[in-house]
Backbone as ProteinMPNN parsed JSONL, in Angstrom:
{"seq_chain_A": "XXXXXXXXXXXXXXXXXXXXXXXXXXXXXXXXXXXXXXXXXXXXXXXXXXXXX", "coords_chain_A": {"N_chain_A": [[-16.016, 9.795, -14.433], [-14.581, 7.18, -12.572], [-12.234, 4.78, -13.677], [-12.942, 1.47, -13.322], [-11.185, -0.66, -13.506], [-8.726, 0.554, -13.028], [-9.094, 1.344, -10.332], [-9.411, -1.16, -9.174], [-6.893, -2.293, -9.696], [-5.298, -0.547, -8.185], [-6.268, -1.067, -5.615], [-5.456, -3.73, -5.407], [-2.673, -3.384, -5.428], [-2.398, -1.981, -3.028], [-3.234, -3.916, -1.163], [-1.26, -5.815, -1.636], [1.106, -4.475, -0.82], [0.45, -4.044, 1.814], [0.396, -6.678, 2.765], [3.073, -7.291, 2.317], [4.288, -5.563, 4.163], [3.336, -6.593, 6.589], [4.463, -9.148, 6.493], [7.175, -8.467, 6.526], [7.346, -7.364, 9.07], [6.692, -9.607, 10.637], [8.89, -11.186, 10.023], [10.844, -9.898, 11.365], [12.247, -7.744, 10.322], [14.323, -4.809, 9.777], [13.772, -1.582, 11.356], [14.037, 0.539, 9.571], [13.513, -0.656, 7.094], [10.845, -1.467, 7.456], [9.707, 1.051, 7.789], [10.11, 2.181, 5.25], [8.462, 0.52, 3.672], [6.022, 1.074, 4.887], [5.733, 3.781, 4.242], [5.459, 3.569, 1.503], [2.997, 2.252, 1.413], [1.4, 4.233, 2.605], [1.556, 6.226, 0.615], [0.148, 4.994, -1.489], [-2.384, 4.687, -0.295], [-3.041, 7.369, 0.146], [-3.212, 8.216, -2.494], [-5.427, 6.721, -3.334], [-7.39, 7.853, -1.689], [-7.419, 10.47, -2.675], [-8.409, 10.152, -5.299], [-10.915, 9.171, -4.895], [-12.471, 11.015, -3.687]], "CA_chain_A": [[-16.199, 8.521, -13.742], [-13.326, 6.455, -12.407], [-12.075, 3.5, -14.346], [-13.002, 0.421, -12.29], [-9.962, -1.458, -13.607], [-7.697, 1.322, -12.334], [-9.355, 1.216, -8.894], [-9.139, -2.545, -8.809], [-5.436, -2.448, -9.682], [-4.783, 0.206, -7.044], [-6.604, -1.841, -4.416], [-4.572, -4.902, -5.388], [-1.353, -2.903, -5.013], [-2.495, -1.661, -1.604], [-3.256, -5.176, -0.404], [0.051, -6.44, -1.777], [2.073, -3.773, 0.032], [0.03, -4.313, 3.201], [0.878, -8.025, 3.071], [4.531, -7.185, 2.356], [4.649, -4.924, 5.428], [3.059, -7.555, 7.661], [5.475, -10.198, 6.395], [8.441, -7.89, 6.972], [7.238, -7.256, 10.524], [6.76, -10.973, 11.18], [10.248, -11.684, 9.811], [11.75, -9.141, 12.226], [13.099, -6.858, 9.523], [14.743, -3.571, 10.436], [12.84, -0.467, 11.425], [14.163, 1.319, 8.339], [12.814, -1.368, 6.025], [9.411, -1.352, 7.743], [9.328, 2.435, 7.531], [10.053, 2.353, 3.793], [7.248, -0.154, 3.187], [4.894, 1.832, 5.421], [5.605, 4.997, 3.444], [4.918, 3.146, 0.207], [1.578, 2.007, 1.642], [0.773, 5.544, 2.817], [1.431, 6.888, -0.682], [-0.949, 4.355, -2.225], [-3.644, 5.021, 0.373], [-3.316, 8.778, -0.144], [-3.649, 8.272, -3.892], [-6.797, 6.206, -3.363], [-8.269, 8.848, -1.075], [-7.53, 11.622, -3.589], [-9.228, 9.901, -6.495], [-12.285, 8.758, -4.538], [-13.16, 12.141, -3.005]], "C_chain_A": [[-14.856, 7.782, -13.704], [-13.359, 5.126, -13.139], [-12.019, 2.409, -13.273], [-11.773, -0.481, -12.33], [-8.824, -0.765, -12.874], [-7.866, 1.191, -10.825], [-9.049, -0.187, -8.4], [-7.636, -2.793, -8.716], [-4.813, -1.73, -8.489], [-5.068, -0.535, -5.743], [-5.743, -3.092, -4.295], [-3.171, -4.522, -4.939], [-1.341, -2.618, -3.514], [-2.457, -2.937, -0.771], [-1.918, -5.896, -0.481], [1.101, -5.8, -0.88], [1.728, -3.993, 1.501], [0.533, -5.696, 3.638], [2.405, -8.039, 3.193], [4.991, -6.58, 3.686], [4.441, -5.886, 6.595], [4.112, -8.659, 7.671], [6.835, -9.694, 6.889], [8.461, -7.765, 8.495], [7.39, -8.632, 11.174], [8.169, -11.563, 11.075], [11.282, -10.948, 10.665], [12.707, -8.24, 11.464], [13.359, -5.541, 10.257], [13.639, -2.509, 10.396], [12.853, 0.325, 10.116], [13.414, 0.663, 7.18], [11.291, -1.288, 6.218], [8.912, 0.06, 7.444], [9.184, 2.688, 6.034], [8.778, 1.725, 3.219], [6.0, 0.608, 3.645], [4.661, 3.109, 4.627], [5.057, 4.691, 2.053], [3.407, 2.911, 0.325], [0.824, 3.322, 1.839], [0.554, 6.273, 1.497], [0.262, 6.317, -1.486], [-2.301, 4.702, -1.62], [-4.025, 6.48, 0.138], [-3.811, 8.958, -1.575], [-5.102, 7.809, -4.015], [-7.77, 7.229, -2.797], [-8.48, 10.037, -2.014], [-8.474, 11.362, -4.754], [-10.663, 9.504, -6.159], [-13.041, 9.833, -3.768], [-14.351, 12.604, -3.801]], "O_chain_A": [[-14.107, 7.771, -14.68], [-14.385, 4.45, -13.202], [-11.139, 2.431, -12.412], [-11.362, -1.01, -11.297], [-8.043, -1.415, -12.178], [-6.891, 0.952, -10.111], [-8.487, -0.363, -7.319], [-7.163, -3.425, -7.772], [-3.898, -2.256, -7.855], [-4.204, -0.618, -4.87], [-5.346, -3.468, -3.192], [-2.546, -5.245, -4.162], [-0.389, -2.969, -2.816], [-1.725, -3.019, 0.215], [-1.486, -6.516, 0.491], [1.894, -6.5, -0.25], [2.623, -4.115, 2.338], [1.034, -5.857, 4.751], [2.96, -8.712, 4.062], [5.976, -7.036, 4.267], [5.285, -5.976, 7.486], [4.593, -9.056, 8.732], [7.554, -10.41, 7.585], [9.481, -8.031, 9.13], [8.131, -8.791, 12.145], [8.588, -12.342, 11.93], [12.454, -11.324, 10.688], [13.833, -8.0, 11.9], [12.686, -5.216, 11.235], [12.735, -2.527, 9.561], [11.803, 0.731, 9.617], [12.763, 1.342, 6.385], [10.547, -1.07, 5.262], [7.819, 0.237, 6.907], [8.234, 3.341, 5.602], [8.102, 2.327, 2.385], [5.045, 0.765, 2.884], [3.516, 3.479, 4.368], [4.281, 5.47, 1.498], [2.637, 3.316, -0.546], [-0.268, 3.5, 1.299], [-0.501, 6.868, 1.278], [-0.514, 7.061, -2.085], [-3.257, 4.979, -2.345], [-5.201, 6.793, -0.047], [-4.716, 9.751, -1.835], [-5.904, 8.429, -4.713], [-8.846, 7.448, -3.355], [-9.594, 10.549, -2.132], [-9.243, 12.237, -5.149], [-11.528, 9.499, -7.034], [-14.132, 9.583, -3.255], [-15.047, 13.532, -3.389]]}, "name": "protein", "num_of_chains": 1, "seq": "XXXXXXXXXXXXXXXXXXXXXXXXXXXXXXXXXXXXXXXXXXXXXXXXXXXXX"}
């Protein structure tokens, strides 16, 4: 059984990075910076998918 605290923390990280990416986009940051944040978000989402299968 998954630790609910771990899942909660992972979801918080995902939402934090999602907000960071949106803010970077709104601020007109470079493509490279947006790509880096997007890849960080992808990694977290992939991790979530792996543990909830």
